[in-house]
C-alpha positions in Angstrom: -41.6 -30.3 -4.4 -43.5 -30.8 -1.2 -46.6 -33.0 -1.1 -49.8 -32.1 0.7 -51.3 -35.0 2.5 -54.9 -34.4 3.5 -55.8 -36.9 6.2 -59.4 -37.7 6.9 -59.7 -40.0 9.9 -62.6 -39.4 12.4 -60.7 -40.9 15.3 -57.0 -40.7 14.6 -56.0 -41.6 18.2 -57.5 -45.0 17.8 -56.0 -45.5 14.4 -53.3 -48.1 13.8 -51.9 -47.4 10.4 -53.1 -43.9 9.5 -51.7 -42.6 12.8 -48.4 -44.4 12.1 -48.2 -42.9 8.6 -48.7 -39.4 10.0 -46.0 -39.9 12.6 -43.6 -41.0 9.8 -44.5 -38.1 7.6 -43.9 -35.6 10.4 -40.2 -36.7 10.4 -39.9 -35.1 6.9 -41.4 -31.6 7.1 -39.3 -30.5 4.1 -41.1 -33.1 1.9 -44.6 -33.5 3.3 -47.3 -31.2 4.8 -49.9 -33.2 6.8 -53.3 -31.6 7.1 -55.8 -33.4 9.2 -59.4 -32.4 8.5 -61.0 -33.7 11.7 -58.4 -32.0 13.7 -58.6 -28.7 11.8 -62.4 -28.7 11.9 -63.7 -30.5 15.0 -67.0 -28.5 14.7 -67.4 -29.5 11.0 -67.2 -25.9 9.8 -64.7 -25.8 7.0 -62.8 -22.7 6.1 -63.2 -22.8 2.4 -60.9 -19.9 1.5 -58.1 -21.5 3.7 -58.6 -24.9 2.1 -58.5 -23.5 -1.4 -55.4 -21.4 -0.7 -53.7 -24.5 0.7 -54.6 -26.6 -2.3 -53.3 -23.9 -4.7 -49.9 -24.0 -2.9 -49.1 -27.6 -3.8 -48.6 -29.5 -7.0 -49.0 -32.9 -5.4 -52.0 -33.7 -3.2 -52.8 -37.0 -1.6 -56.0 -37.8 0.3 -55.3 -40.3 3.0 -58.1 -42.1 4.8 -59.4 -45.5 6.0 -61.8 -47.2 3.5 -65.1 -48.1 5.1 -68.6 -48.5 3.8 -66.9 -48.5 0.4 -66.1 -44.8 0.6 -64.2 -42.2 2.6 -65.1 -40.8 6.0 -67.9 -38.3 5.8 -65.8 -35.2 6.3 -63.9 -35.8 3.0 -67.2 -35.8 1.1 -68.2 -32.6 2.9 -64.8 -31.1 2.1 -65.1 -32.0 -1.6 -68.7 -30.5 -1.7 -67.7 -27.3 0.0 -64.1 -26.6 -1.3 -64.1 -27.9 -4.8 -66.4 -25.2 -6.1 -67.7 -23.9 -9.4 -65.7 -20.9 -10.4 -62.7 -22.1 -8.5 -62.1 -25.7 -9.4 -64.2 -25.9 -12.6 -66.8 -24.3 -14.8 -65.7 -20.7 -15.5 -62.9 -18.7 -16.9 -61.5 -18.2 -13.4 -62.0 -21.9 -12.5 -59.6 -24.9 -12.8 -57.3 -23.7 -10.1 -56.3 -27.3 -9.6 -55.5 -28.0 -13.2 -52.4 -30.1 -13.8 -51.9 -30.9 -10.1 -51.2 -34.5 -9.3 -53.8 -36.1 -7.0 -54.1 -39.5 -5.6 -55.5 -41.5 -2.7 -53.7 -43.4 0.1 -56.1 -45.8 1.7 -56.2 -48.5 4.3 -58.6 -51.3 3.6 -59.9 -53.9 6.1 -59.6 -57.1 4.1 -57.0 -58.6 1.7 -56.7 -57.4 -1.9 -58.4 -60.7 -3.1 -61.6 -59.6 -1.4 -61.7 -56.6 -3.7 -62.0 -58.5 -6.9 -64.7 -59.8 -9.2 -64.6 -63.2 -7.5 -63.9 -61.7 -4.0 -66.1 -60.9 -1.1 -66.9 -57.4 -2.3 -67.2 -58.2 -6.1 -65.3 -55.0 -7.2 -61.7 -53.9 -7.4 -60.5 -50.9 -5.5 -59.9 -49.1 -8.8 -63.6 -49.7 -9.6 -64.7 -48.4 -6.2 -62.4 -45.4 -6.6 -64.0 -44.3 -9.9 -65.9 -41.4 -8.3 -62.5 -39.9 -7.1 -60.9 -40.5 -10.5 -63.8 -38.8 -12.3 -63.8 -35.9 -9.9 -60.1 -35.3 -10.3 -60.5 -35.6 -14.1 -63.4 -33.2 -14.1 -61.3 -30.5 -12.4 -58.5 -31.2 -14.8 -56.1 -32.6 -12.1 -53.9 -35.6 -12.9 -55.3 -38.6 -11.2 -52.4 -40.9 -10.2 -52.7 -44.6 -9.2 -53.7 -44.9 -5.6 -51.8 -46.5 -2.7 -53.9 -49.2 -0.9 -52.7 -51.1 2.1 -54.9 -54.1 2.6 -55.7 -56.4 5.5 -55.9 -54.4 8.7 -58.9 -56.4 10.0 -57.0 -59.7 9.8 -53.4 -58.6 10.5 -52.4 -55.7 12.8 -49.1 -56.9 14.1 -46.4 -54.3 14.6 -44.3 -55.8 11.9 -47.2 -55.7 9.4 -47.8 -52.1 10.2 -44.1 -51.2 10.0 -43.9 -52.9 6.6 -46.5 -50.4 5.3 -44.3 -47.3 6.1 -41.5 -47.6 3.5 -44.1 -48.6 0.9 -46.1 -45.5 1.6 -43.1 -43.2 1.6 -42.0 -44.7 -1.7 -45.5 -44.1 -3.2 -45.4 -40.5 -2.1 -41.9 -39.9 -3.4 -42.8 -41.5 -6.8 -45.9 -39.4 -7.2 
């Protein structure tokens, strides 16, 4: 079963890890479909019907993005607001089109994992910070799966460190 990876990165050409992950996923078109929101909608005008049709076509959906300001890039929030609608994703007899689909996050984070802890720099764990996504996926009756987080890009961006993330990310996607 193919996995839809919805990438939300506002400047993918300057990306280090997200860009590398996309390059790797492109090697396996039989397993992964990569859909880049900023590339698909440079004017910010989302084709809701197209997005809903795309979502309905997959049983496994991963939202990939860099974590900044303790959230996602703004287009993902816009996408959720405009695509995951009443009557389609929830709230009516014709809703819940995403029911039972596995959904997760694949996120790159600036600091080390210890920074995302009760005693760390940011005082909260990633799972705590991801609660809005977990609740959203639960609300639309999708199956929220544990996210994949690759920590430390601000402090370590060596080629070896970046390459170490690739097999871990692929394993995460394959185990979803």
